[in-house]
matplotlib code that plots the C-alpha trace (Angstrom):
import matplotlib.pyplot as plt

x = [95.8, 94.7, 91.4, 91.6, 91.0, 87.7, 88.1, 85.7, 86.6, 87.4, 85.0, 86.5, 88.7, 87.8, 88.8, 91.5, 91.3, 89.8, 91.7, 91.1, 87.4, 87.0, 88.5, 86.3, 83.2, 84.0, 84.5, 81.1, 79.7, 79.9, 83.2, 83.4, 82.0, 83.8, 87.1, 88.1, 91.0, 94.2, 94.4, 97.6, 98.8, 102.0, 103.6, 104.4, 100.8, 98.5, 95.7, 97.8, 99.0, 95.6, 94.2, 97.1, 96.9, 93.2, 94.0, 96.6, 94.4, 92.1, 95.0, 95.1, 91.9, 89.8, 87.0, 83.5, 80.9, 83.4, 82.8, 85.6, 85.9, 87.5, 90.8, 91.5, 89.3, 91.3, 90.2, 91.2, 94.5, 95.2, 94.6, 96.8, 99.6, 99.5, 99.8, 102.6, 104.5, 104.4, 105.4, 108.2, 109.6, 109.7, 111.5, 114.2, 114.5, 115.1, 117.7, 121.3, 121.3, 124.4, 125.5, 127.7, 125.6, 128.3, 128.7, 125.0, 124.9, 127.9, 126.3, 123.3, 125.5, 127.7, 127.4, 127.4, 129.6, 126.5, 123.2, 120.2, 116.7, 113.3, 114.1, 116.9, 114.5, 111.9, 114.5, 116.0, 113.0, 109.9, 106.7, 103.8, 101.7, 104.5, 105.0, 101.3, 101.5, 104.4, 102.5, 99.6, 101.8, 103.5, 100.2, 99.6, 102.8, 102.7, 99.1, 100.5, 104.1, 105.8, 102.8, 104.3, 107.6, 105.7, 105.2, 109.0, 109.0, 107.9, 110.3, 113.4, 115.3, 117.7, 119.3, 117.8, 114.3, 115.1, 116.7, 113.8, 111.3, 113.2, 112.9, 109.2, 108.6, 109.7, 107.7, 104.6, 105.1, 107.0, 103.7, 102.0, 99.2, 99.6, 103.2, 102.7, 104.3, 101.1, 99.3, 102.0, 101.6, 97.9, 98.6, 101.0, 98.3, 95.8, 98.3, 99.0, 95.2, 94.8, 92.6, 94.1, 91.7, 93.1, 93.9, 91.8, 93.9, 94.3, 92.4, 94.7, 98.1, 99.8, 101.5, 105.0, 103.9, 101.4, 104.3, 106.5, 103.7, 102.8, 106.5, 106.4, 103.3, 104.7, 108.0, 106.1, 103.5, 105.9, 108.3, 110.6, 111.0, 112.0, 115.5, 114.2, 111.9, 114.9, 116.9, 114.1, 113.6, 117.3, 117.4, 114.5, 116.0, 119.5, 118.4, 115.5, 117.4, 119.3, 116.1, 114.0, 116.6, 116.3, 112.5, 112.7, 114.8, 112.2, 109.3, 111.1, 111.8, 108.1, 107.0, 104.9, 102.6, 104.5, 102.9, 104.5, 107.9, 107.4, 106.9, 110.2, 112.2, 111.1, 112.6, 115.8, 116.4, 114.8, 116.1, 119.7, 119.5, 117.4, 120.2, 122.6, 120.0, 119.2, 122.7, 124.3, 121.5, 119.2, 121.3, 124.5, 122.8, 120.6, 123.6, 125.4, 122.4, 121.3, 124.1, 122.1, 119.8, 122.5, 121.2, 117.7, 118.7, 120.7, 117.6, 115.4, 117.8, 118.1, 114.4, 113.7, 116.3, 114.9, 111.3, 112.1, 114.0, 111.0, 108.8, 111.3, 111.6, 107.9, 107.3, 110.2, 109.4, 105.9, 107.0, 109.6, 106.7, 104.7, 101.9, 100.6, 102.2, 98.9, 96.2, 93.8, 93.8, 93.1, 90.8, 92.9, 96.0, 96.3, 99.2, 98.8, 99.3, 102.1, 101.9, 101.8, 99.2, 95.6, 93.2, 91.7, 94.8]
y = [115.9, 113.6, 111.8, 108.1, 105.8, 104.1, 100.3, 98.0, 94.3, 93.6, 91.3, 87.9, 88.1, 86.8, 83.2, 82.6, 78.9, 75.7, 75.7, 79.3, 78.9, 75.9, 77.7, 80.8, 78.6, 76.9, 80.3, 81.4, 78.6, 78.1, 77.0, 73.2, 72.7, 70.2, 71.4, 70.5, 68.2, 69.7, 69.5, 69.4, 73.0, 74.6, 76.4, 79.4, 79.6, 82.4, 80.0, 78.4, 81.7, 83.2, 80.3, 80.5, 84.3, 83.9, 81.4, 83.7, 86.7, 85.1, 85.7, 89.4, 91.4, 88.7, 89.2, 90.6, 87.9, 85.1, 83.1, 84.1, 80.4, 79.6, 81.1, 77.9, 75.4, 72.1, 71.2, 74.5, 74.4, 71.0, 72.4, 75.3, 73.0, 71.1, 74.4, 75.6, 72.4, 72.8, 76.4, 75.7, 72.9, 75.2, 77.9, 75.3, 74.0, 77.5, 78.6, 77.4, 77.0, 76.7, 78.2, 81.1, 83.8, 86.5, 86.1, 86.5, 89.6, 91.0, 90.4, 92.4, 95.3, 95.1, 98.0, 96.7, 98.3, 98.9, 99.7, 97.6, 96.8, 98.2, 101.2, 102.2, 102.0, 104.1, 106.7, 107.1, 106.7, 105.7, 107.4, 108.3, 105.4, 103.0, 104.4, 103.9, 100.3, 99.8, 101.3, 99.0, 95.9, 96.9, 97.8, 94.1, 94.0, 97.4, 97.0, 94.4, 95.8, 94.6, 92.6, 89.1, 90.0, 90.5, 86.7, 86.4, 88.4, 85.5, 83.2, 85.2, 85.8, 88.4, 91.0, 89.5, 90.1, 93.6, 94.7, 93.3, 95.0, 98.3, 97.9, 97.0, 100.1, 102.3, 100.3, 100.9, 104.6, 104.9, 105.0, 107.4, 106.0, 108.4, 107.4, 103.7, 102.7, 101.0, 104.3, 106.2, 103.9, 104.4, 108.2, 107.5, 105.7, 108.5, 111.1, 109.3, 109.2, 105.5, 103.9, 103.6, 100.9, 97.7, 95.1, 97.1, 96.0, 92.3, 91.0, 92.7, 91.9, 88.8, 85.9, 87.3, 89.8, 87.3, 84.8, 87.4, 88.3, 84.7, 83.9, 86.6, 85.0, 81.5, 82.4, 84.3, 81.7, 78.7, 78.7, 76.2, 78.9, 81.7, 81.7, 82.2, 85.0, 86.8, 86.3, 87.7, 90.7, 91.5, 91.3, 93.8, 96.2, 96.0, 96.6, 99.0, 102.3, 102.4, 101.4, 104.0, 106.7, 106.0, 106.2, 109.5, 110.7, 109.3, 111.0, 114.3, 114.2, 113.7, 116.4, 113.7, 114.4, 115.0, 111.9, 109.7, 111.2, 111.0, 107.3, 106.5, 109.3, 107.7, 104.4, 106.0, 107.3, 104.5, 101.5, 102.7, 102.4, 99.2, 97.5, 97.7, 96.7, 93.6, 92.6, 93.3, 93.1, 90.4, 88.2, 88.5, 87.5, 84.8, 83.1, 83.1, 81.6, 79.2, 78.6, 75.8, 78.5, 79.8, 77.7, 78.8, 82.5, 82.0, 80.4, 83.3, 85.8, 83.7, 83.2, 86.9, 87.8, 85.2, 86.3, 90.0, 89.2, 87.3, 90.3, 92.7, 90.5, 90.3, 94.0, 95.2, 92.5, 93.8, 97.4, 96.6, 95.3, 98.5, 96.7, 96.7, 94.5, 94.1, 91.5, 94.2, 97.8, 100.0, 103.0, 105.3, 104.8, 106.9, 106.5, 110.2, 111.3, 113.8, 114.0, 111.7, 113.7, 113.1, 114.6, 116.4, 118.5]
z = [101.6, 98.8, 99.3, 99.8, 96.8, 97.1, 97.6, 95.9, 95.2, 91.6, 89.6, 88.6, 85.5, 82.1, 81.3, 78.7, 78.3, 79.7, 83.0, 84.0, 82.9, 85.2, 88.2, 87.6, 87.3, 90.7, 92.4, 91.4, 93.6, 97.4, 98.8, 99.1, 95.6, 93.3, 91.9, 88.3, 87.7, 86.4, 82.6, 80.7, 80.7, 79.5, 82.5, 80.2, 79.0, 80.1, 80.9, 83.7, 85.0, 84.9, 86.9, 89.4, 89.7, 90.5, 93.2, 94.7, 94.6, 97.2, 99.7, 98.8, 98.3, 96.7, 94.2, 94.3, 95.0, 95.7, 98.9, 101.4, 102.4, 99.1, 100.3, 102.4, 100.6, 100.5, 97.0, 95.6, 97.5, 95.9, 92.4, 93.2, 94.4, 91.1, 89.2, 91.4, 90.9, 87.2, 87.4, 89.8, 87.7, 84.7, 86.7, 87.7, 84.2, 82.8, 85.4, 85.9, 89.6, 91.7, 95.1, 94.1, 95.7, 95.6, 91.9, 91.3, 93.4, 91.7, 88.3, 89.4, 90.2, 87.1, 84.6, 81.0, 78.4, 76.3, 78.0, 76.9, 78.2, 78.5, 80.7, 78.3, 75.3, 77.2, 78.2, 74.8, 72.4, 74.3, 73.2, 75.5, 74.3, 75.1, 78.6, 79.2, 78.1, 80.3, 83.2, 82.6, 82.6, 85.8, 87.5, 88.1, 90.1, 91.8, 93.0, 95.4, 95.7, 98.8, 100.1, 99.2, 101.0, 104.3, 104.4, 104.8, 108.1, 110.4, 108.7, 109.5, 112.7, 114.1, 111.8, 108.7, 110.1, 111.3, 108.0, 105.9, 108.1, 107.6, 103.8, 104.1, 106.4, 103.5, 100.9, 103.1, 103.3, 106.6, 108.5, 106.0, 104.0, 101.1, 100.7, 100.4, 97.1, 96.0, 96.4, 94.7, 91.7, 91.7, 91.6, 88.7, 86.7, 87.3, 86.4, 83.1, 82.3, 83.2, 85.7, 89.2, 90.3, 91.7, 89.0, 86.5, 83.6, 84.6, 81.5, 79.0, 80.5, 78.8, 80.4, 81.0, 83.7, 85.3, 85.6, 87.3, 89.8, 90.4, 91.2, 94.0, 95.6, 95.1, 97.0, 99.7, 100.5, 101.0, 103.9, 102.1, 99.4, 101.8, 100.4, 96.9, 98.2, 99.7, 96.5, 94.4, 96.8, 96.7, 92.9, 92.7, 95.1, 93.6, 90.0, 90.8, 91.4, 88.0, 86.1, 88.0, 87.2, 83.5, 83.8, 85.5, 82.6, 80.1, 82.0, 82.3, 78.6, 77.9, 80.4, 82.3, 85.1, 88.4, 90.0, 87.3, 88.0, 91.8, 91.8, 90.1, 91.8, 95.1, 94.0, 92.9, 96.4, 98.5, 96.6, 96.7, 100.5, 100.3, 98.2, 101.1, 103.6, 101.6, 100.7, 104.1, 106.6, 105.2, 102.9, 105.0, 108.2, 106.6, 105.0, 108.4, 110.1, 107.4, 104.9, 103.3, 101.8, 99.4, 96.5, 97.1, 97.1, 93.9, 92.3, 93.4, 91.7, 88.5, 88.2, 88.6, 86.0, 83.6, 83.9, 83.7, 80.5, 79.1, 79.9, 78.2, 75.1, 74.7, 75.1, 72.9, 70.3, 70.0, 69.8, 67.1, 65.0, 65.8, 67.6, 71.1, 73.7, 75.5, 74.7, 73.4, 72.5, 75.6, 75.1, 77.2, 74.9, 71.8, 69.4, 68.6, 72.3, 72.8, 76.5, 79.6, 81.5, 82.2, 79.7, 82.6, 83.0]

ax = plt.figure().add_subplot(projection="3d")
ax.plot(x, y, z, "-o")
ax.set_aspect("equal")
plt.show()
């Protein structure tokens, strides 16, 4: 049996602008200390998303040396609400909306005449250094994989609740700690010669991935956005299996560490089942019970698709210019690497 990964709280991230710096400065003081006013901030800017991610992180594992009372501090919650309002308005502005839920779900399942996207690139021509960068980006998401969806459970009833719990049961390892998907991703990182520590690479991941992760927390923490949370979760489960299959092919081609292959192979098999549970069990029952949530579910799907595309465009755009897609070079990544295995192997 693998030994458990030691858990130590991560230190606060580095600031990347005036807003995030002000939030970090406040969190170094006792809860109840004055909170900075919200400055004008672009909802696509990393400064806003870093500040928002820091606020949300207090509801997960928190940070080393930060007063636990900050999690429910009224002043900080007020600041977070302002940031959320700007982010949510931007998401609505960039999505088409509507109530045709069946059309959105069918679009997710449609097979294009010509394959495109990040997983296609990685399958066909991705190099070890590019896979490692991809792993680093996604680590910010997979370190909390499935956690935000747990907030949906008390907000659902009947078959929708039962089906969502069934999906979450798999995500959390079916009762086995070493099979929790978060743990499998930590093993993937270690197998690829990267740090498996919680949010270790937070300071080098640019805005597109932070926005995607923030959206998950936003939808999970607000009952009024439960429909969007379900739509997002469904979009992830429906599209995950084909993308994971392409990544298995990429990793097999590069003779990657077995832990890397295992994570994506697990998602090929599990998410094919989860797709049906989400569409029939969760969405089908929820629409029957609360048909007024159709538009919210459509919004969740569209927002997920839009942010994933922004992430893809950023990464592929950088790689096409032969430069890193991260904010800084990472010591563990070598352009000359020919393998996706730990140097200890």
